[in-house]
C-alpha positions in Angstrom: -91.7 -71.9 -78.4 -88.0 -71.9 -78.9 -88.3 -68.4 -80.3 -90.1 -67.2 -77.2 -87.5 -68.7 -75.0 -84.7 -67.1 -77.1 -86.5 -63.8 -76.8 -86.8 -64.2 -73.1 -83.1 -65.0 -72.8 -82.2 -62.0 -74.8 -84.4 -59.9 -72.7 -82.8 -61.3 -69.5 -79.3 -60.8 -71.0 -80.1 -57.2 -71.9 -81.6 -56.6 -68.5 -78.5 -58.2 -66.9 -76.2 -56.1 -69.1 -78.1 -53.0 -68.0 -77.9 -53.9 -64.4 -74.2 -54.7 -64.8 -73.7 -51.3 -66.4 -75.7 -49.7 -63.6 -73.6 -51.5 -61.0 -70.4 -50.6 -62.8 -71.6 -47.0 -62.9 -72.5 -47.0 -59.2 -69.1 -48.7 -58.5 -67.4 -46.0 -60.5 -69.3 -43.3 -58.7 -68.5 -45.0 -55.4 -64.8 -45.0 -56.4 -65.0 -41.3 -57.3 -66.8 -40.5 -54.1 -64.2 -42.5 -52.1 -61.4 -40.7 -53.9 -63.1 -37.4 -53.2 -63.5 -38.3 -49.6 -59.9 -39.5 -49.4 -58.8 -36.1 -50.8 -61.0 -34.3 -48.3 -59.5 -36.4 -45.5 -56.0 -35.8 -46.6 -56.7 -32.0 -46.9 -58.3 -32.1 -43.4 -55.2 -33.9 -42.1 -52.9 -31.4 -43.7 -55.0 -28.6 -42.3 -54.9 -30.2 -38.9 -51.1 -30.6 -39.1 -50.8 -26.9 -40.2 -53.0 -25.8 -37.3 -51.0 -27.9 -34.9 -47.7 -26.3 -36.1 -49.2 -22.9 -35.9 -50.4 -23.5 -32.4 -46.9 -24.8 -31.4 -45.3 -21.7 -33.0 -47.7 -19.4 -31.2 -47.1 -21.2 -27.9 -43.3 -20.9 -28.4 -43.6 -17.2 -29.3 -45.7 -16.7 -26.2 -43.2 -18.5 -24.0 -40.4 -16.5 -25.4 -42.3 -13.2 -25.0 -43.1 -14.2 -21.4 -39.4 -15.1 -20.7 -38.3 -11.8 -22.3 -40.8 -9.8 -20.2 -39.6 -11.6 -17.1 -36.0 -10.9 -17.9 -36.7 -7.3 -18.7 -38.6 -6.9 -15.4 -35.7 -8.4 -13.5 -33.2 -6.2 -15.3 -35.3 -3.1 -14.6 -35.5 -4.1 -10.9 -31.8 -4.7 -10.8 -31.1 -1.3 -12.3 -33.5 0.4 -9.9 -31.9 -1.3 -7.0 -28.5 -0.3 -8.2 -29.7 3.4 -8.3 -31.3 3.3 -4.9 -28.7 1.2 -3.1 -25.4 0.7 -5.1 -23.6 -2.6 -4.7 -20.9 -2.8 -2.1 -17.6 -2.6 -4.0 -15.4 -4.4 -1.4 -14.5 -7.8 -0.3 -15.7 -9.1 3.0 -12.9 -10.5 5.1 -13.4 -12.8 8.1 -12.0 -12.0 11.5 -9.7 -15.0 11.3 -8.2 -13.6 8.1 -7.6 -10.2 9.7 -6.0 -11.8 12.7 -3.8 -14.0 10.6 -2.7 -11.2 8.3 -1.7 -8.9 11.2 -0.1 -11.7 13.3 -2.8 -11.3 15.9 -2.4 -7.5 15.8 1.3 -7.5 16.5 2.8 -4.2 17.7 5.6 -4.7 15.2 3.2 -4.4 12.4 1.4 -1.2 13.7 2.1 1.7 11.4 -0.2 4.4 12.9 -3.4 5.5 14.5 -6.5 6.5 12.5 -9.4 8.6 13.6 -10.9 5.8 15.5 -8.4 2.9 15.6 -5.0 1.5 15.1 -3.6 0.8 11.6 -1.5 -2.3 10.8 0.6 -3.3 7.8 -0.3 -6.7 6.6 -0.5 -9.0 3.6 -3.5 -10.7 2.0 -2.8 -13.2 -0.8 0.6 -11.7 -1.4 -0.8 -8.2 -1.6 0.5 -5.7 1.0 -2.4 -3.8 2.6 -3.2 -1.6 5.6 -5.9 -2.6 8.2 -7.6 -0.1 10.4 -9.3 -1.7 13.4 -12.0 0.0 15.5 -10.7 0.4 19.0 -14.0 0.9 20.8 -17.8 0.2 20.5 -18.8 3.8 21.3 -21.7 4.9 19.1 -19.7 7.8 17.7 -16.9 5.5 16.6 -19.3 3.0 15.1 -21.0 5.8 13.2 -17.7 6.9 11.7 -16.8 3.4 10.7 -20.1 2.9 8.9 -19.8 6.3 7.3 -16.3 5.5 5.9 -17.4 2.1 4.8 -20.5 3.4 3.1 -18.7 6.2 1.2 -15.5 4.4 0.1 -17.5 1.3 -1.0 -19.6 3.4 -3.4 -17.1 6.0 -4.9 -13.8 5.7 -6.7 -11.3 8.4 -7.6 -7.6 8.2 -8.5 -6.8 10.4 -5.5 -9.1 8.8 -2.9 -7.7 6.0 -0.8 -8.9 2.6 -2.2 -10.9 0.3 0.1 -9.9 -3.3 -0.6 -12.3 -4.9 1.9 -13.8 -4.9 5.3 -14.9 -7.0 8.2 -18.0 -5.1 9.2 -18.8 -7.3 12.2 -15.6 -6.3 14.0 -15.1 -2.8 12.6 -12.1 -3.5 10.3 -11.3 -1.6 7.1 -8.7 -2.9 4.6 -7.0 -0.3 2.4 -4.3 -0.2 -0.2 -0.9 0.2 1.4 0.7 3.6 0.9 4.5 3.2 1.1 5.4 6.7 1.9 3.0 7.2 4.7 1.2 10.5 5.4 2.0 13.9 3.8 2.4 15.3 7.3 5.3 12.8 8.1 7.0 13.6 4.8 6.7 17.3 5.2 8.2 17.0 8.7 10.8 14.6 7.3 10.1 11.9 9.9 13.0 9.4 10.2 15.1 11.8 8.2 13.4 11.0 4.9 14.2 13.0 1.7 12.3 16.3 1.3 9.6 16.4 -1.4 10.7 18.5 -4.4 8.7 21.7 -5.0 7.3 20.5 -8.4 5.9 17.4 -6.7 4.3 19.6 -4.1 2.5 21.6 -6.9 1.2 18.3 -8.2 0.0 17.1 -4.8 -1.9 20.3 -4.2 -3.8 19.7 -7.5 -4.4 16.1 -6.7 -5.9 16.9 -3.3 -8.1 19.6 -4.8 -9.3 17.4 -7.6 -10.4 14.7 -5.1 -12.3 17.3 -3.0 -14.0 18.6 -6.2 -15.0 15.0 -7.0 -16.5 14.6 -3.5 -18.3 17.9 -3.6 -19.9 16.9 -7.0 -20.7 13.3 -6.2 -24.2 12.0 -7.0 -26.9 11.7 -5.7 -25.5 13.4 -2.6 -22.5 15.8 -2.4 -19.9 14.8 0.2 -18.0 17.2 2.5 -14.8 15.7 3.9 -14.7 17.8 7.1 -11.3 16.6 8.3 -8.8 17.4 5.5 -5.2 17.7 6.8 -1.7 16.4 5.8 -2.1 13.5 8.3 -5.1 12.3 6.2 -3.3 12.6 2.9 -1.3 9.5 2.1 1.5 9.0 -0.4 2.3 5.9 -2.4 5.8 4.9 -3.6 5.7 7.5 -6.4 4.5 10.2 -4.0 1.0 10.2 -5.7 -1.4 11.5 -3.0 -4.7 10.0 -1.9 -7.2 11.4 0.6 -8.2 9.0 3.4 -10.2 9.0 6.7 -13.6 10.0 5.4 -15.3 8.8 8.6 -16.2 12.4 9.6 -17.7 13.2 6.2 -21.2 14.6 5.7 -23.5 14.0 2.8 -25.6 17.0 1.7 -29.0 16.7 0.0 -28.7 17.7 -3.6 -31.0 20.7 -3.2 -29.1 22.4 -0.3 -25.6 23.9 0.0 -25.1 24.0 3.8 -25.7 21.7 6.7 -26.4 22.6 10.3 -24.1 20.7 12.7 -24.8 21.1 16.4 -21.4 19.5 17.3 -18.6 20.7 15.0 -15.9 18.1 14.4 -12.5 18.2 12.7 -8.9 19.2 13.7 -7.9 22.5 15.2 -6.2 24.8 12.6 -8.0 23.1 9.7 -11.6 23.7 10.9 -13.5 26.5 9.0 -13.8 29.5 11.4 -17.4 30.1 10.3 -18.2 26.5 10.9 -16.9 26.8 14.4 -18.9 30.0 15.0 -22.2 29.1 13.4 -22.2 25.3 13.1 -22.9 25.6 9.3 -20.9 23.2 7.2 -20.5 23.7 3.4 -18.1 22.7 0.6 -16.3 26.0 1.4 -15.3 24.4 4.7 -13.1 22.0 2.8 -11.7 24.8 0.8 -10.4 26.4 4.0 -8.6 23.2 5.0 -7.2 22.9 1.5 -5.8 26.4 1.9 -4.0 25.4 5.0 -2.6 22.2 3.3 -1.3 24.4 0.4 0.5 26.7 2.8 2.1 23.6 4.6 3.2 22.3 1.2 5.0 25.5 0.6 6.6 25.9 4.1 6.8 22.5 5.6 5.7 24.1 8.9 2.9 23.2 11.3 -0.5 24.8 10.7 -0.7 26.9 13.9 -0.7 30.6 12.9 0.7 29.6 9.5 -1.6 31.8 7.4 -0.6 34.9 9.4 3.1 34.0 9.0 2.9 33.6 5.2 0.7 36.7 4.8 3.1 38.8 6.7 6.1 37.4 4.7 4.3 38.3 1.5 3.5 41.8 2.6 7.2 42.3 3.4 8.3 40.8 0.1 10.1 38.0 2.0 8.1 34.9 1.0 11.4 33.0 0.4 12.1 33.4 4.1 9.3 31.0 5.1 9.5 28.5 2.2 10.8 24.9 2.8 14.3 25.3 1.3 14.7 21.5 1.2 12.3 21.4 -1.7 14.8 23.0 -4.1 14.8 26.4 -5.8 11.2 27.5 -5.9 10.1 29.5 -9.0 9.4 33.0 -7.8 6.3 33.9 -9.7 4.5 30.6 -9.5 5.3 30.2 -5.8 3.8 33.6 -5.1 0.8 32.7 -7.1 0.1 29.4 -5.2 0.8 31.2 -1.9 -1.8 33.8 -2.7 -4.2 31.0 -3.7 -3.6 29.2 -0.4 -4.2 32.4 1.6 -7.4 33.1 -0.4 -8.7 29.6 0.4 -7.9 30.2 4.1 -9.9 33.4 4.3 -11.9 33.7 7.6 -15.2 34.4 5.9 -16.7 31.8 3.7 -17.8 34.3 1.0 -14.2 35.5 0.5 -13.0 32.0 -0.4 -12.7 31.1 -4.1 -14.9 28.4 -5.8 -13.0 25.1 -5.8 -14.2 24.0 -9.2 -14.0 27.3 -11.1 -11.3 29.2 -9.2 -8.9 26.8 -7.4 -8.7 23.8 -9.7 -7.8 25.6 -13.0 -5.0 27.6 -11.3 -3.6 24.5 -9.6 -3.7 22.5 -12.8 -1.7 25.2 -14.6 0.8 25.3 -11.8 1.0 21.5 -11.8 1.9 21.6 -15.5 4.7 24.1 -14.7 6.0 21.6 -12.1 5.8 18.7 -14.6 7.9 20.6 -17.1 10.5 21.4 -14.4 10.5 17.8 -13.3 11.2 16.6 -16.9 14.1 19.1 -17.2 15.5 17.9 -13.8 15.4 14.2 -14.9 16.8 14.9 -18.4 19.6 17.2 -17.2 20.2 16.6 -13.5 23.7 18.1 -13.6 22.5 21.4 -15.1 19.2 21.5 -13.1 18.7 23.6 -10.1 17.2 20.5 -8.5 20.0 18.1 -9.2 20.6 17.7 -5.5 17.2 15.9 -5.3 17.7 12.5 -7.0 14.7 10.2 -7.4 13.8 8.8 -4.0 14.2 5.2 -5.0 17.9 6.0 -5.8 18.6 6.9 -2.2 19.5 4.4 0.5 17.0 4.6 3.3 19.8 4.2 5.9 22.6 6.5 4.5 20.2 9.0 2.8 22.7 9.0 -0.2 22.5 7.8 -3.7 23.4 4.1 -3.7 26.5 2.7 -5.3 25.8 -1.0 -4.8 22.0 -1.4 -4.3 20.8 -4.7 -2.8 17.4 -6.0 -1.9 16.9 -7.3 1.7 14.3 -9.8 2.9 11.8 -6.9 3.7 11.6 -6.1 0.0 13.4 -2.7 0.3 16.6 -1.7 -1.5 19.7 -0.5 0.5 23.3 0.3 0.0 25.1 -3.0 0.5 27.6 -1.8 3.0 24.9 0.0 5.1 22.5 -2.9 5.3 25.3 -5.3 6.1 26.3 -3.2 9.1 22.7 -2.9 10.1 22.2 -6.7 10.0 25.2 -7.3 12.2 23.4 -5.7 15.1 19.7 -6.0 14.2 17.2 -8.7 13.3 14.5 -6.4 12.2 13.9 -4.3 9.0 15.1 -0.7 9.3 12.0 0.4 7.4 9.2 -1.7 8.9 10.6 -2.7 12.2 9.4 -6.3 11.5 11.6 -9.3 12.0 13.4 -10.3 8.8 12.9 -13.9 7.6 16.6 -14.1 6.6 19.7 -11.9 6.1 20.2 -12.7 2.4 21.0 -9.8 0.1 20.2 -9.8 -3.7 21.9 -7.2 -6.1 19.3 -4.9 -7.5 20.7 -4.5 -11.1 17.6 -2.6 -12.3 18.1 0.2 -9.8 21.9 0.1 -10.4 21.4 0.6 -14.2 19.0 3.4 -13.6 21.4 5.1 -11.2 24.3 4.7 -13.7 22.2 6.2 -16.5 21.1 9.1 -14.2 24.7 9.9 -13.2 25.9 9.7 -16.8 23.5 12.5 -17.8 
């Protein structure tokens, strides 16, 4: 009995051990399965994180691509707009600013008359300028104003007058101020100003021609000035010339060389004869006016019948008889050459005139270089130069017309001989140069000019 019970207990123990082993095995498998599932879960989490990062990267790349495409589209549109309608390169002034700068359009500040309005000397933010004001609301005048504003706001050349700004609502144009006024006034020596030396005249002829060539070759539409004359050529303090008054200009389509105008415009003596007869305007019309300007640079005479006068003088071998002797000793060969060039430009028939770009400019550039060498010799050796009687203009007193001995600066900013300006101020309250009331009568020695004069005299 005891043996049977012992056997049963052993059997139970063995069965318990087997079950325990089976449970341990299942537990071990469960642990392995849990570990495997945990690994799968971690892998899945890592894969999910990787996918999230990839999605974020793709989203960022897509946003960057969209932003770049948007920027490129805007840049393309900006460039297209710039080609179709160039930005206006001028500052817009208010009417109040114009009125303030001109002292309510004071007659004392008026310096001339333009093609369609009065011109005033003024100052904007301590910068001296010139303001041209439309004097009427006639359609023709408004058209000229818009034409000049449109052209000068889009083009730039060293020998075209610079447009500083405008007040479009009231027809005002603000230009750089040209101290020496118009070429016409200087050739006629208005107010007894010093004559322009011949070598400077050679340079001015080239400058005017280069500006015309620039206009004729402008893109997308060539421009014909139509009113070139000495009155529309302005000179700065160094006698550098700039063409102004482009209100009568005409723009040609790039595929045509002439334009039919039913109402010819311009100034008598400078208008192309064929243009007057046929109404056809072309770049050669400006060449005719350039020829007349060249002849006036040589002679200092009015344009009426000038071509005939010069031509006859050359036929008789007496060109020197009609030259402006105040310009100094003209070089014979070069002067004859530029006179022939001026006459060829002023031929009555368009087809007989030379090409500006290929015929006129190269010749004038060579003559300009001749003038520059003569100018350098005159400055380096004034005593031995044929032009020693023509000192630099800023050495000459505007009142006495003589080289200054004691230069002084007055309240108007100009330099005078001390004795001369002191006598002037005893009887006058206004500037002898601008005719504007002086803020004070103080005089400051101009040691810079004095040193330059002393050096010039010593040579």
